[in-house]
C-alpha positions in Angstrom: -18.0 -9.8 12.3 -16.4 -7.5 9.9 -14.0 -8.7 7.2 -14.7 -5.9 4.6 -11.4 -4.0 4.9 -8.6 -3.2 7.2 -9.5 0.4 6.6 -12.2 -0.1 9.2 -9.8 -1.1 11.9 -9.5 1.0 15.1 -6.4 3.1 15.6 -4.0 1.2 17.9 -3.2 2.3 21.4 0.3 3.4 20.6 -0.9 5.8 18.0 -3.6 7.3 20.2 -1.1 7.7 23.0 1.3 9.5 20.7 -1.4 11.9 19.6 -2.3 12.7 23.2 1.3 13.3 24.1 1.7 15.7 21.2 -1.4 17.7 22.0 -0.1 20.0 24.8 2.9 21.2 22.9 3.0 24.8 21.6 5.5 24.5 18.8 6.2 25.8 15.3 3.8 24.6 12.6 4.3 23.2 9.1 6.8 20.5 9.8 8.9 22.9 12.0 8.2 21.1 15.2 10.6 18.7 17.0 8.4 15.6 16.4 8.4 16.2 12.6 12.1 16.8 12.7 12.6 13.2 13.8 10.9 11.5 10.9 13.8 11.4 8.4 16.2 9.8 10.8 13.7 7.4 12.1 12.7 6.1 8.7 16.4 6.0 7.6 17.0 3.6 10.5 14.2 1.4 9.3 15.3 1.3 5.7 19.0 1.5 6.1 19.3 4.4 3.7 18.9 8.2 3.9 15.4 9.4 2.9 13.0 12.3 3.2 9.6 11.6 4.7 6.6 13.8 3.9 3.4 12.9 5.8 0.0 13.1 4.0 -3.5 12.3 5.0 -4.5 9.5 2.6 -2.9 6.8 0.6 -4.4 8.2 -2.6 -2.6 11.5 -1.9 0.6 9.7 -1.3 0.4 7.7 -4.5 -0.8 10.6 -6.7 1.7 13.1 -5.5 4.5 10.6 -5.8 3.6 9.9 -9.4 3.1 13.5 -10.3 6.6 14.2 -9.1 7.9 11.5 -11.5 5.7 11.9 -14.6 4.9 14.9 -16.8 1.4 15.5 -18.2 2.4 13.9 -21.5 3.8 10.9 -19.7 2.5 7.4 -18.7 2.7 5.1 -15.7 2.9 1.4 -16.2 0.9 -0.5 -13.5 -1.0 -3.8 -13.0 -4.5 -3.7 -14.4 -6.0 -4.2 -10.9 -3.7 -1.6 -9.2 -5.3 0.7 -6.7 -4.3 3.7 -8.7 -6.4 2.4 -11.6 -9.4 0.8 -9.8 -9.9 2.8 -6.6 -8.5 6.3 -6.8 -11.1 8.1 -9.0 -8.6 9.3 -11.5 -6.4 11.0 -8.9 -3.1 10.1 -10.7 -4.3 11.7 -13.9 -5.6 14.8 -12.0 -2.4 15.3 -10.0 -0.1 14.7 -13.0 -2.1 17.0 -15.2 -3.1 14.3 -17.6 -0.6 11.4 -17.6 -2.0 8.0 -18.6 -2.0 4.7 -16.9 -0.8 1.8 -19.1 -2.4 -1.4 -17.7 -0.6 -4.7 -17.7 -2.1 -8.1 -16.7 -0.3 -10.4 -14.4 -1.2 -13.5 -12.5 -2.0 -13.2 -8.8 -1.7 -9.4 -8.9 1.9 -9.4 -9.9 3.8 -7.9 -12.8 6.9 -9.3 -14.4 9.5 -7.7 -16.7 8.5 -10.1 -19.5 4.8 -9.3 -19.0 5.5 -5.6 -19.1 7.6 -5.9 -22.3 4.9 -8.0 -24.0 2.1 -5.6 -23.1 4.0 -2.6 -24.3 5.1 -4.1 -27.6 2.3 -2.1 -29.5 3.4 1.2 -27.9 5.6 3.1 -30.3 6.6 5.8 -27.9 6.9 8.4 -30.6 5.7 12.0 -30.4 2.1 11.0 -31.1 1.9 8.8 -28.0 2.4 9.3 -24.2 5.9 8.7 -22.9 6.3 6.1 -20.2 8.2 7.6 -17.3 7.4 5.4 -14.3 6.5 2.0 -13.1 4.1 1.7 -10.2 4.0 -1.5 -8.2 1.9 -2.6 -5.2 3.3 -4.4 -2.2 1.4 -6.4 -1.0 -0.6 -6.7 -4.2 -4.3 -6.3 -4.8 -4.5 -10.1 -4.8 -2.9 -10.4 -1.3 0.3 -11.8 -2.7 3.8 -10.5 -2.0 6.7 -9.7 -4.3 10.0 -11.3 -3.2 13.1 -9.2 -3.0 14.4 -10.9 -6.2 11.1 -10.2 -8.0 11.2 -6.5 -7.1 14.9 -6.2 -8.0 14.2 -7.6 -11.4 11.4 -5.1 -12.0 13.6 -2.3 -10.7 16.3 -3.3 -13.1 13.9 -3.4 -16.0 12.5 0.0 -15.2 16.0 1.6 -14.9 16.9 0.0 -18.3 14.0 1.9 -19.8 14.8 5.1 -18.0 11.8 4.9 -15.8 11.4 5.9 -12.1 9.8 3.4 -9.7 6.9 4.0 -7.3 5.8 1.5 -4.7 2.3 1.6 -3.3 2.8 0.2 0.1 -0.6 0.5 1.7 0.1 -3.0 3.1 3.9 -2.8 3.0 4.1 -3.9 6.7 2.2 -7.1 5.9 4.7 -7.8 3.1 7.7 -7.3 5.4 6.1 -9.4 8.1 5.4 -12.2 5.6 8.9 -12.2 4.1 10.8 -11.6 7.3 13.3 -9.5 5.3 14.9 -6.1 5.8 12.5 -3.4 4.7 15.1 -2.0 2.4 15.3 -5.3 0.5 11.8 -4.6 -1.0 12.1 -0.9 -1.4 15.2 1.3 -1.8 17.6 -1.7 -2.4 15.3 -2.9 -5.2 15.4 0.4 -7.0 12.3 2.1 -5.6 12.5 5.9 -5.8 9.4 6.7 -3.8 7.4 4.5 -1.4 3.9 5.3 -0.3 4.2 3.8 3.3 0.8 2.9 4.7 -0.1 2.9 8.3 -3.9 3.7 8.3 -4.8 0.1 7.3 -2.4 -1.2 10.0 -3.6 0.7 13.1 -2.9 4.3 12.1 -5.5 7.0 12.2 -4.9 9.8 9.7 -1.3 9.7 8.5 0.5 8.0 5.6 4.1 8.7 4.6 5.7 9.5 1.3 9.2 8.1 1.7 11.5 9.6 -0.9 14.7 7.7 -1.6 15.6 9.8 -4.7 17.0 13.0 -3.4 16.4 14.8 -6.7 12.7 14.4 -6.3 12.3 16.0 -2.9 12.2 19.7 -3.7 9.4 19.4 -6.3 7.4 17.0 -4.2 7.4 19.4 -1.2 5.8 22.1 -3.4 3.3 19.6 -4.8 2.3 18.4 -1.3 1.7 22.0 -0.2 -0.3 22.9 -3.3 -2.5 19.8 -2.8 -3.5 20.8 0.7 -1.6 17.9 2.2 0.7 20.0 4.5 -1.3 20.6 7.7 -0.3 23.4 10.0 -0.2 21.1 13.0 1.8 18.4 11.3 3.2 17.1 14.6 0.1 15.0 14.9 0.7 13.1 11.7 4.4 12.8 12.5 3.6 11.5 16.0 1.4 8.7 14.5 4.1 7.6 12.1 6.8 7.6 14.8 4.5 5.6 17.1 4.1 3.0 14.4 7.8 2.5 13.4 9.9 3.3 16.4 8.7 0.5 18.7 8.0 -2.1 16.0 4.2 -1.6 16.2 3.9 -1.7 12.4 5.3 -5.2 12.2 3.5 -6.6 15.3 0.2 -5.4 14.0 0.9 -6.7 10.5 2.0 -10.1 11.7 -1.1 -10.5 13.8 -3.3 -9.7 10.8 -1.3 -12.1 8.6 -1.7 -14.9 11.1 -5.5 -14.4 11.1 -5.6 -14.7 7.3 -3.6 -17.9 7.4 -6.1 -19.4 9.8 -9.0 -18.5 7.4 -7.0 -19.8 4.4 -6.4 -23.1 6.1 -10.1 -23.6 6.7 -11.1 -22.7 3.1 -8.6 -25.2 1.7 -8.4 -25.6 -2.0 -11.1 -22.9 -2.5 -8.5 -20.2 -1.9 -7.9 -18.4 -5.2 -4.5 -16.8 -4.6 -1.6 -17.6 -2.3 -2.3 -16.0 1.1 0.8 -14.0 1.9 -0.5 -11.0 3.6 -3.9 -10.3 5.3 -6.3 -10.8 2.5 -8.0 -14.1 1.6 -9.9 -14.6 -1.7 -12.2 -17.6 -1.6 -14.4 -19.3 -4.2 -17.7 -19.7 -2.4 -20.3 -22.3 -3.2 -23.8 -21.5 -4.4 -25.8 -20.2 -1.4 -22.8 -19.8 0.8 -22.5 -16.0 0.6 -26.1 -15.8 1.9 -25.5 -18.3 4.7 -22.3 -16.5 5.8 -24.1 -13.1 5.9 -27.0 -14.6 7.8 -24.4 -15.8 10.4 -23.3 -12.2 10.9 -20.2 -12.1 8.5 -19.5 -8.9 6.6 -17.3 -9.2 3.5 -17.2 -8.0 -0.1 -18.2 -10.1 -3.1 -15.4 -10.0 -5.6 -14.9 -10.6 -9.3 -17.8 -10.7 -11.8 -21.3 -10.5 -10.5 -22.6 -13.9 -9.5 -19.1 -15.5 -9.7 -19.2 -16.6 -6.0 -15.8 -15.0 -5.4 -15.3 -13.3 -2.0 -12.6 -11.3 -0.3 -12.0 -11.5 3.5 -9.6 -9.0 5.0 -8.2 -9.4 8.5 -7.2 -6.3 10.4 -4.7 -5.9 13.2 -7.6 -5.8 15.7 -9.9 -8.4 14.3 -11.1 -10.5 17.3 -9.7 -14.0 17.5 -13.3 -15.2 18.1 -14.4 -13.7 14.8 -11.5 -15.3 12.9 -12.4 -18.7 14.5 -16.1 -18.3 13.6 -15.4 -17.6 10.0 -12.9 -20.4 9.7 -15.4 -22.8 11.2 -18.1 -21.7 8.8 -15.8 -22.1 5.8 -14.6 -25.5 7.0 -18.1 -26.7 7.5 
């Protein structure tokens, strides 16, 4: 019973069918095919705003290329201290930007606030001897499994614009956030001041395609060259485009996310007051009792220890395809 990460989930049937349907075609390569040509309009329909969609193979590539388009080598990116771009991307933002720094800001339950950012940056002079902040990177849903509301994101977007910064949104679990809030996708992206969204599908039933969704038209031309230079423009791009369309055109992205969220809620209910953060997406952080990690693993549960070594903190992630029986088994063990 695997609760390590939704990265381990199988590709969903809709995605596999779309890949198979795209296979017989003999068409132009490098985004010149009819399937790729549908991406911009399809995503504009989802977000209610014109956009340019550039598929890439990984979330790390989506994040790093987006930030490199916004930030010069002498620049800086403000992000949460636990952000994926800081903790889990092996310095990719610095590599792709040519040396830009990450300015880390603490925040409860994985979230940033305008006040918290302003306080953390008070010592930063911003003169010629220091890096120049050029972007704010946010994560939705956060690394703590919490979700920014539209009002919270709008306030952060306003704060960034007042400083002259661009806004990037790491949406590896964006679908889970939308499913939790029940809002229009644009309310927590372009309408909140987001310039580029890294729209994740791989955690949510995709196979090998993520989308860089660009709402700032002035960023598109540079990003296209950066994508090609980074080796993220496959000649048979129709297979990535087909995966993305299969996720969004029939609502698969929201159905998969809603199912994963519901499983996390069942686990959270069983864990009770040992849940460490509000459960608003598909991740559950639990304070386990002494000896409990060993007992859970002996019962066949796979999960990551979290926090400091020996803290007893654990993370359980529910995927779109996690069997109901596995969720029920974990819930019963935690409740007991």
